C-alpha positions in Angstrom: -1.5 14.1 10.6 0.8 12.3 8.2 0.6 8.6 7.2 3.9 7.9 9.0 2.6 9.5 12.2 -0.6 7.4 12.0 1.4 4.2 11.5 3.7 5.0 14.4 0.6 5.4 16.6 -0.7 2.0 15.8 -0.2 -1.0 18.2 2.1 -3.8 17.1 -0.7 -6.1 15.9 -2.6 -3.3 14.1 0.7 -2.3 12.3 1.2 -5.9 11.4 -2.2 -6.1 9.8 -1.7 -2.8 7.8 1.7 -3.8 6.4 0.6 -7.3 5.6 -2.5 -6.1 3.8 -0.4 -3.7 1.7 2.0 -6.5 0.9 -0.9 -8.8 -0.2 -2.4 -6.1 -2.5 1.0 -5.7 -4.3 1.5 -9.5 -4.4 -1.9 -9.8 -6.2 -0.3 -8.6 -9.4 1.9 -11.7 -9.4 -0.5 -14.0 -11.2 -1.4 -11.3 -13.8 2.2 -10.6 -14.7 3.0 -14.3 -14.9 0.2 -14.6 -17.5 1.4 -11.6 -19.4 5.0 -12.7 -19.5 3.9 -16.0 -21.2 7.3 -17.6 -21.6 9.0 -20.9 -20.9 8.4 -21.9 -17.3 12.1 -22.5 -16.4 13.1 -19.1 -17.9 10.5 -17.4 -15.8 11.5 -19.3 -12.7 15.2 -18.3 -13.2 14.4 -14.6 -13.2 11.8 -15.1 -10.5 14.6 -16.4 -8.3 17.6 -14.4 -9.3 16.3 -10.9 -9.5 14.3 -10.8 -6.2 17.2 -12.4 -4.4 19.6 -9.8 -5.6 17.1 -7.0 -4.6 16.8 -8.5 -1.1 20.6 -8.8 -0.8 21.1 -5.2 -1.7 18.3 -4.0 0.5 19.5 -6.0 3.5 23.1 -4.9 3.0 22.0 -1.2 3.1 19.6 -1.7 6.0 21.6 -4.0 8.2 24.6 -5.9 6.8 25.2 -7.6 10.1 22.2 -9.8 9.3 24.0 -11.1 6.2 27.3 -11.5 8.0 25.7 -13.5 10.8 23.0 -15.5 9.0 23.8 -15.5 5.2 27.5 -16.2 5.3 27.1 -18.5 8.3 23.7 -20.1 7.8 22.1 -22.4 10.3 20.7 -25.8 9.0 17.2 -24.5 9.7 17.9 -21.5 7.4 19.0 -23.7 4.5 16.0 -26.1 5.1 13.5 -23.2 5.0 15.2 -21.8 1.9 14.9 -25.2 0.1 11.2 -25.4 1.0 10.6 -21.8 -0.2 12.4 -22.7 -3.5 10.0 -25.6 -4.0 7.1 -23.2 -3.4 8.4 -20.8 -6.1 8.9 -23.5 -8.7 5.6 -25.3 -8.0 3.6 -22.0 -8.0 4.8 -21.2 -11.6 4.1 -24.6 -12.9 0.7 -24.7 -11.1 -0.3 -21.4 -12.8 0.6 -23.0 -16.2 -1.5 -26.1 -15.6 -4.7 -24.8 -13.9 -6.8 -21.8 -13.4 -5.3 -18.8 -11.6 -8.1 -18.9 -9.1 -7.5 -22.6 -8.4 -3.8 -22.0 -7.8 -4.4 -19.1 -5.5 -7.1 -20.8 -3.6 -5.1 -24.0 -2.9 -2.0 -22.0 -2.1 -4.0 -20.1 0.5 -5.0 -23.2 2.4 -1.8 -22.2 4.2 -3.8 -20.8 7.2 -5.0 -24.3 8.2 -1.6 -25.8 7.7 0.1 -22.9 9.5 -2.2 -23.2 12.5 -1.5 -26.8 12.9 2.3 -26.4 12.6 2.3 -23.3 14.9 0.3 -25.3 17.5 2.8 -28.3 17.3 6.1 -26.5 17.0 5.6 -23.1 18.5 3.0 -24.0 21.1 0.8 -21.1 20.0 -2.6 -21.0 21.5 -5.3 -20.2 18.9 -8.3 -18.1 20.0 -11.7 -19.5 19.3 -12.3 -16.7 16.8 -9.2 -17.5 14.9 -10.1 -21.2 14.7 -13.6 -20.4 13.5 -12.3 -18.0 10.9 -9.8 -20.6 9.6 -12.6 -23.2 9.3 -15.0 -20.8 7.5 -12.3 -19.5 5.2 -11.1 -22.9 4.2 -14.7 -23.9 3.6 -15.1 -20.9 1.3 -12.0 -21.9 -0.5 -13.2 -25.4 -1.3 -16.3 -23.9 -3.0 -14.0 -23.1 -5.9 -14.0 -26.8 -6.8 -17.6 -26.7 -8.1 -16.1 -27.9 -11.5 -14.5 -31.2 -12.4 -10.8 -30.6 -13.0 -8.9 -32.2 -15.9 -5.8 -34.3 -15.5 -3.6 -31.3 -16.1 -5.6 -29.2 -13.6 -5.2 -31.9 -11.0 -1.5 -31.8 -11.5 -1.5 -28.0 -11.2 -3.7 -28.3 -8.0 -1.2 -30.7 -6.5 1.6 -28.3 -7.1 -0.3 -25.5 -5.5 -0.7 -27.7 -2.4 3.1 -28.1 -2.2 3.3 -24.3 -2.4 0.9 -24.0 0.5 2.9 -26.3 2.7 6.2 -24.6 1.9 4.6 -21.1 2.5 3.3 -22.3 5.9 6.8 -23.5 7.0 8.2 -20.1 5.8 5.7 -18.2 7.9 6.4 -20.4 10.9 10.1 -19.7 10.6 9.4 -15.9 10.3 7.3 -16.1 13.5 10.0 -18.2 15.4 12.8 -15.8 14.4 10.6 -12.6 14.8 11.4 -11.9 11.1 14.8 -10.7 12.1 16.5 -12.3 9.2 13.5 -13.2 7.0 15.3 -11.8 3.9 18.1 -14.4 4.3 15.5 -17.2 3.6 14.4 -15.4 0.4 18.0 -14.7 -0.8 19.1 -18.3 -0.4 15.9 -19.7 -2.0 16.1 -17.2 -4.9 19.6 -18.1 -5.9 18.9 -21.8 -5.4 15.9 -21.5 -7.7 18.0 -19.7 -10.3 20.6 -22.5 -10.3 18.0 -25.2 -10.6 16.3 -23.3 -13.5 19.6 -23.0 -15.4 20.3 -26.7 -14.9 16.8 -27.5 -16.2 17.3 -25.5 -19.4 16.3 -21.9 -18.7 17.1 -19.3 -21.4 17.2 -16.0 -19.5 18.1 -13.8 -22.5 15.6 -15.2 -25.0 12.7 -12.9 -24.0 11.3 -10.0 -25.9 11.5 -6.3 -24.8 7.9 -6.4 -23.6 8.5 -9.6 -21.7 11.5 -8.1 -20.0 9.5 -5.1 -18.9 7.0 -7.5 -17.2 9.8 -9.5 -15.7 11.3 -6.3 -14.2 7.9 -5.3 -12.8 7.3 -8.7 -11.3 10.8 -9.6 -10.0 12.2 -6.2 -9.0 9.1 -4.5 -7.7 6.1 -6.7 -7.0 7.8 -9.7 -5.4 10.4 -7.9 -3.3 8.0 -5.1 -2.4 5.3 -7.4 -1.2 7.5 -9.7 0.8 9.3 -6.9 2.5 5.9 -5.5 3.5 4.5 -8.9 4.6 6.0 -8.6 8.1 2.8 -9.5 10.0 4.4 -12.6 11.6 6.7 -10.2 13.5 3.6 -8.8 15.3 0.9 -11.4 14.8 0.4 -15.2 15.4 1.4 -17.0 12.3 -2.1 -18.3 11.6 -3.6 -14.8 11.6 -0.9 -13.5 9.2 -1.8 -16.3 6.9 -5.5 -15.4 7.1 -4.7 -11.9 5.7 -2.8 -13.5 2.9 -6.0 -15.1 1.9 -7.1 -11.8 0.4 -4.9 -12.6 -2.6 -7.6 -15.1 -3.5 -9.9 -12.1 -4.2 -7.5 -9.6 -5.6 -5.4 -11.9 -7.9 -8.3 -13.4 -9.9 -10.0 -10.0 -10.1 -6.9 -8.4 -11.8 -6.6 -11.4 -14.2 -10.3 -11.0 -15.1 -10.0 -7.3 -15.6 -6.9 -7.3 -17.8 -7.0 -10.7 -19.5 -10.7 -11.7 -19.3 -10.2 -15.0 -17.4 -13.6 -14.9 -15.6 -13.9 -16.8 -12.3 -16.9 -19.2 -11.9 -19.9 -18.5 -9.7 -18.6 -20.9 -7.1 -15.3 -19.1 -7.0 -17.0 -15.7 -6.5 -19.1 -17.1 -3.6 -16.0 -18.8 -2.0 -14.0 -15.6 -2.3 -16.9 -13.6 -0.7 -17.0 -16.0 2.2 -13.3 -15.7 2.8 -13.4 -11.9 2.7 -16.4 -11.7 5.1 -14.6 -14.2 7.5 -11.5 -12.1 7.5 -13.4 -8.8 8.0 -15.3 -10.3 10.9 -12.2 -11.7 12.5 -10.4 -8.4 12.2 -13.3 -6.5 13.8 -13.6 -9.0 16.6 -9.9 -8.9 17.3 -9.8 -5.1 17.5 -12.9 -5.0 19.7 -11.4 -7.6 22.1 -8.1 -5.7 22.2 -9.9 -2.4 23.1 -11.8 -4.2 25.8 -8.6 -5.5 27.3 -7.0 -2.0 27.2 
């Protein structure tokens, strides 16, 4: 039995978990590539906005250009608002990585489940199961174990920027859930081009990079970012909070890759916190599947 056949045989929620997990594994290379590119922040931000937006535009035009005709060329205020917030997350994420540890950035960014749960409850009237609430609490508790060290002034600035990223990501996930991800790429296209314009105005120098840096830029902006976000379609099938919980796995994969390739070793508290997060996610997934089987 082929992989495609197996995927088609999965339920909606199971399919959402599989695709979201694959997307997170690809996205985990994000922090590593940012470290390897090692260039001026605004130059990186320009390419991080312009190239993925172009890839998304081409992909959406090929798959269903009606989405662009209806929502890109005639955007609703909510679409523009979400794009602005996602632009803020892109900019703040890059500056956060430059000011603090990779693990700290990813951990704070992934406080999004708690924020998403609150926003989904308020705006989407989603009812959270007891298991999801418990998992969110345990996961967030594991995340805060990362702060077993005393951050410097620069690290505090980076941590604050990571929190802005978390809030923006939460709103993006809420909008995906509300629209059933029918035109999720439109948010990414608008935010990408907006980020590129802001970066140019701030002094980005897109053509100042070396050949090796351009290779890393291509991998990051044309493969890792577009590929991961196109796969992270969990909100189409899952409650927004549960999709955010799966995104927490980047806290484990991202620092691990940076450690293996660059040698930036996470502290003991980070390792313990990441372990708690992974165990909480695994337990929640098993519980959800068991509950689903019992209902069927």
